[in-house]
ROSE-4610 file (N, C-alpha, C; in Angstrom, 1 decimal, always signed):
// ROSE-4610
residu = [X/X/X/X/X/X/X/X/X/X/X/X/X/X/X/X/X/X/X/X/X/X/X/X/X/X/X/X/X/X/X/X/X/X/X/X/X/X/X/X/X/X/X/X/X/X/X/X/X/X/X/X/X/X/X/X/X/X/X/X/X/X/X/X/X/X/X/X/X/X/X/X/X/X/X/X/X/X/X/X/X/X/X/X/X/X/X/X/X/X/X/X/X/X/X/X/X/X/X/X/X/X/X/X/X/X/X/X/X/X/X/X/X/X/X/X/X/X/X/X/X/X/X/X/X/X/X/X/X/X/X/X/X/X/X/X/X/X/X/X/X/X/X/X/X/X/X/X/X/X/X/X/X/X/X/X/X/X/X/X/X/X/X/X/X/X/X/X/X/X/X/X/X/X/X/X/X/X/X/X/X/X/X/X/X/X/X/X/X/X/X/X/X/X/X/X/X/X/X/X/X/X/X/X/X/X/X/X/X/X/X/X/X/X/X/X/X/X/X/X/X/X/X/X/X/X/X/X/X/X/X/X/X/X/X/X/X/X/X/X/X/X/X/X/X/X/X/X/X/X/X/X/X/X/X/X/X/X/X/X/X/X/X/X/X/X/X/X/X/X/X/X/X/X/X/X/X/X/X/X/X/X/X/X/X/X/X/X]
num = [1/1/1/2/2/2/3/3/3/4/4/4/5/5/5/6/6/6/7/7/7/8/8/8/9/9/9/10/10/10/11/11/11/12/12/12/13/13/13/14/14/14/15/15/15/16/16/16/17/17/17/18/18/18/19/19/19/20/20/20/21/21/21/22/22/22/23/23/23/24/24/24/25/25/25/26/26/26/27/27/27/28/28/28/29/29/29/30/30/30/31/31/31/32/32/32/33/33/33/34/34/34/35/35/35/36/36/36/37/37/37/38/38/38/39/39/39/40/40/40/41/41/41/42/42/42/43/43/43/44/44/44/45/45/45/46/46/46/47/47/47/48/48/48/49/49/49/50/50/50/51/51/51/52/52/52/53/53/53/54/54/54/55/55/55/56/56/56/57/57/57/58/58/58/59/59/59/60/60/60/61/61/61/62/62/62/63/63/63/64/64/64/65/65/65/66/66/66/67/67/67/68/68/68/69/69/69/70/70/70/71/71/71/72/72/72/73/73/73/74/74/74/75/75/75/76/76/76/77/77/77/78/78/78/79/79/79/80/80/80/81/81/81/82/82/82/83/83/83/84/84/84/85/85/85/86/86/86/87/87/87/88/88/88/89/89/89/90/90/90/91/91/91/92/92/92/93/93/93/94/94/94/95/95/95/96/96/96]
x = [+135.2/+135.1/+133.8/+133.1/+131.8/+132.2/+131.6/+131.8/+130.5/+130.2/+128.9/+129.1/+128.1/+128.1/+127.3/+127.9/+127.2/+127.4/+126.4/+126.5/+127.0/+127.3/+127.7/+126.5/+126.9/+125.9/+125.2/+125.4/+124.8/+125.7/+125.2/+125.9/+125.9/+126.8/+126.7/+126.9/+126.0/+125.9/+126.7/+127.5/+128.4/+127.9/+127.5/+127.0/+125.5/+124.9/+123.4/+122.8/+121.7/+121.0/+120.4/+120.0/+119.4/+120.4/+121.7/+122.8/+124.1/+124.2/+125.4/+126.7/+127.8/+129.1/+129.5/+129.2/+129.6/+128.9/+129.2/+128.6/+129.7/+129.7/+130.7/+129.8/+130.2/+129.4/+130.4/+129.9/+130.5/+130.3/+131.3/+131.2/+131.2/+132.1/+132.1/+132.8/+132.6/+133.3/+133.7/+134.9/+135.4/+136.4/+136.1/+137.0/+137.3/+138.6/+139.0/+139.3/+138.7/+139.0/+137.7/+137.6/+136.5/+136.8/+136.0/+136.2/+135.2/+135.7/+134.9/+134.9/+133.7/+133.6/+133.3/+133.9/+133.8/+133.2/+132.1/+131.6/+131.6/+132.6/+132.8/+133.0/+132.8/+133.3/+134.8/+135.1/+136.5/+137.5/+137.0/+137.7/+138.0/+137.4/+137.6/+138.7/+139.8/+140.9/+140.5/+140.8/+140.5/+141.8/+142.3/+143.7/+143.6/+144.4/+144.6/+145.5/+145.4/+146.2/+147.7/+148.3/+149.7/+150.1/+149.2/+149.5/+149.3/+148.3/+148.1/+149.3/+149.9/+151.0/+152.2/+152.4/+153.5/+153.4/+152.2/+152.0/+152.4/+151.9/+152.3/+153.8/+154.5/+155.9/+156.7/+156.2/+156.8/+156.6/+155.5/+155.2/+155.9/+156.6/+157.1/+158.2/+158.5/+159.6/+161.0/+161.7/+163.0/+162.9/+161.7/+161.6/+161.3/+161.8/+161.6/+160.5/+159.8/+158.7/+157.5/+157.0/+155.8/+154.6/+153.9/+152.7/+151.5/+151.2/+150.1/+148.7/+147.9/+146.6/+145.7/+144.6/+143.7/+143.5/+143.3/+142.9/+144.1/+143.9/+144.9/+145.3/+146.5/+146.9/+146.1/+145.3/+144.5/+143.2/+143.0/+141.7/+141.8/+141.0/+140.9/+139.5/+138.8/+137.4/+137.4/+136.5/+136.4/+135.9/+136.3/+136.0/+134.6/+134.1/+132.9/+131.8/+130.6/+129.5/+129.4/+129.8/+129.7/+130.7/+131.8/+132.7/+132.5/+131.5/+131.2/+130.7/+131.1/+130.6/+129.7/+129.2/+128.3/+128.8/+130.1/+130.8/+130.8/+130.7/+130.8/+129.4/+128.4/+127.1/+126.5/+125.9/+125.2/+124.0/+123.6/+122.4/+121.2/+120.2/+118.9/+118.2/+117.5/+116.7/+115.8/+115.8/+114.9/+115.5/+116.8/+117.5/+118.6/+118.9/+120.0/+120.6]
y = [-147.0/-146.4/-146.7/-145.7/-145.8/-146.0/-147.0/-147.2/-147.2/-146.4/-146.3/-146.3/-146.6/-146.6/-145.4/-144.6/-143.5/-143.5/-143.1/-143.0/-141.5/-141.4/-140.0/-139.0/-137.9/-136.9/-137.0/-138.2/-138.3/-137.7/-137.4/-136.6/-137.4/-136.9/-137.4/-136.0/-135.9/-134.7/-135.0/-134.1/-134.3/-133.4/-134.0/-133.2/-133.3/-132.5/-132.5/-132.1/-132.8/-132.5/-131.1/-130.6/-129.3/-128.2/-128.4/-127.5/-128.2/-128.7/-129.6/-128.8/-129.5/-129.0/-128.8/-129.8/-129.7/-130.9/-130.9/-131.9/-132.4/-133.7/-134.4/-135.0/-134.7/-135.1/-135.9/-136.9/-137.6/-136.9/-136.1/-135.2/-136.0/-137.0/-137.8/-139.0/-140.0/-141.3/-141.6/-141.8/-142.1/-143.2/-144.5/-145.5/-145.8/-145.8/-146.0/-144.7/-143.6/-142.2/-141.8/-141.3/-140.7/-139.3/-138.3/-137.0/-136.7/-136.2/-136.0/-134.4/-133.9/-132.4/-132.3/-131.3/-131.1/-129.6/-129.5/-128.1/-127.9/-127.2/-126.9/-125.4/-124.9/-123.5/-123.3/-122.1/-121.8/-122.1/-122.0/-122.2/-123.6/-124.5/-126.0/-126.4/-127.0/-127.4/-128.7/-128.8/-130.0/-130.3/-131.5/-131.8/-133.2/-133.5/-134.9/-135.5/-136.8/-137.5/-137.2/-137.3/-137.0/-135.6/-134.6/-133.2/-133.0/-133.7/-133.6/-134.3/-135.4/-136.0/-135.0/-134.3/-133.5/-132.3/-131.7/-130.7/-131.1/-132.3/-132.8/-133.0/-133.6/-133.7/-132.5/-131.4/-130.1/-129.4/-129.7/-129.0/-129.8/-130.9/-131.7/-130.9/-131.1/-130.4/-130.6/-129.5/-129.6/-129.3/-129.1/-128.7/-127.3/-126.6/-125.2/-125.0/-126.0/-125.8/-125.0/-124.2/-123.5/-124.2/-124.8/-125.6/-124.6/-124.1/-123.2/-123.9/-123.4/-124.1/-123.7/-124.4/-124.1/-125.2/-124.7/-125.6/-126.2/-127.4/-128.1/-127.3/-127.4/-126.6/-127.0/-128.0/-128.4/-127.4/-126.6/-125.8/-124.8/-125.0/-124.1/-123.6/-123.4/-122.9/-121.5/-121.3/-119.9/-118.9/-117.7/-116.7/-116.1/-116.1/-115.5/-116.6/-116.3/-117.3/-117.5/-116.5/-116.6/-117.7/-117.9/-118.9/-120.2/-120.5/-121.8/-122.8/-124.0/-125.1/-125.9/-127.0/-127.9/-128.5/-128.7/-129.3/-128.5/-127.2/-126.3/-125.7/-125.9/-125.4/-126.2/-125.5/-126.3/-127.0/-128.1/-128.8/-128.0/-128.2/-127.6/-128.3/-127.6/-128.2/-129.3/-130.3/-131.5/-132.5/-132.2/-133.2/-133.9/-135.1/-135.7/-136.8]
z = [+24.0/+22.8/+22.1/+21.6/+20.8/+19.4/+18.8/+17.3/+16.7/+15.7/+15.1/+13.6/+12.8/+11.4/+10.9/+10.0/+9.4/+7.9/+7.1/+5.7/+5.3/+4.0/+3.6/+3.9/+4.4/+4.8/+6.1/+6.8/+8.1/+9.2/+10.4/+11.4/+12.7/+13.6/+15.0/+15.8/+16.7/+17.6/+18.9/+19.2/+20.4/+21.5/+22.7/+23.8/+23.8/+24.6/+24.7/+23.4/+23.0/+21.8/+21.8/+23.0/+23.0/+22.8/+23.2/+23.1/+22.8/+21.7/+21.4/+21.5/+21.8/+21.8/+20.3/+19.5/+18.1/+17.4/+16.1/+15.2/+14.3/+14.0/+13.2/+12.1/+10.8/+9.6/+8.7/+8.1/+7.0/+5.8/+5.3/+4.2/+2.9/+2.7/+1.5/+1.7/+0.9/+0.9/-0.6/-0.9/-2.2/-2.0/-2.4/-2.2/-0.8/-0.5/+1.0/+1.7/+1.2/+1.8/+2.3/+3.5/+4.1/+4.5/+4.1/+4.5/+5.7/+6.8/+7.9/+8.2/+8.4/+8.6/+10.1/+10.8/+12.2/+12.4/+13.1/+13.4/+14.9/+15.3/+16.8/+16.9/+18.1/+18.3/+18.1/+17.7/+17.4/+18.6/+19.8/+21.1/+21.4/+20.7/+20.9/+19.9/+20.5/+19.7/+18.9/+17.7/+16.8/+16.1/+16.3/+15.7/+15.2/+14.1/+13.7/+14.8/+15.0/+16.0/+16.0/+14.8/+14.7/+15.0/+14.8/+15.1/+16.6/+17.3/+18.7/+19.4/+18.9/+19.6/+19.5/+18.3/+18.2/+19.1/+19.4/+20.3/+21.7/+22.1/+23.4/+23.5/+22.5/+22.5/+22.6/+21.9/+21.8/+23.2/+23.9/+25.2/+26.3/+26.1/+27.2/+27.8/+29.1/+29.8/+29.1/+29.0/+28.4/+26.9/+26.4/+24.9/+24.8/+23.7/+23.5/+22.5/+22.1/+21.1/+21.6/+20.8/+21.1/+20.7/+21.6/+21.2/+21.1/+20.0/+19.8/+20.0/+20.8/+21.0/+19.8/+19.6/+18.6/+17.6/+16.3/+15.2/+14.6/+14.0/+13.2/+12.0/+11.5/+10.3/+9.2/+9.2/+8.0/+7.9/+8.9/+9.0/+7.9/+6.8/+5.7/+5.5/+6.6/+6.5/+6.1/+5.0/+4.5/+5.6/+5.6/+6.6/+6.3/+5.1/+4.8/+4.4/+4.7/+4.4/+2.8/+2.0/+0.6/+0.0/+0.7/+0.3/+0.8/+1.6/+2.0/+1.0/+1.1/+0.3/+1.1/+0.4/+1.2/+2.3/+2.4/+3.5/+4.8/+4.6/+5.9/+6.3/+5.5/+5.8/+6.9/+8.0/+9.0/+8.5/+9.0/+8.6/+9.1/+8.3/+8.6/+9.8/+10.5/+11.7/+11.1/+11.8/+11.4/+10.4/+10.0/+9.2/+9.9/+9.6/+10.3/+9.3]
């Protein structure tokens, strides 16, 4: 496991820097709460641990649950660029 320290607004690039799979950004820190922003292609599943475990449990043999692939139910990303806030805007080239 890799453990790194990041400050609010700083990012971690996942994959090759020339063509990253995605970016993880520390959106905000307030007290003991940290908001983390994930920027990945829509076809990459991103889930909180408890949701991922439920999907696995529902998909286990003998279960009738429909494990829908894709995003966590928390995904509330706006559909239009006009509705984006600072947390969903991609970083400009040359900043990190």
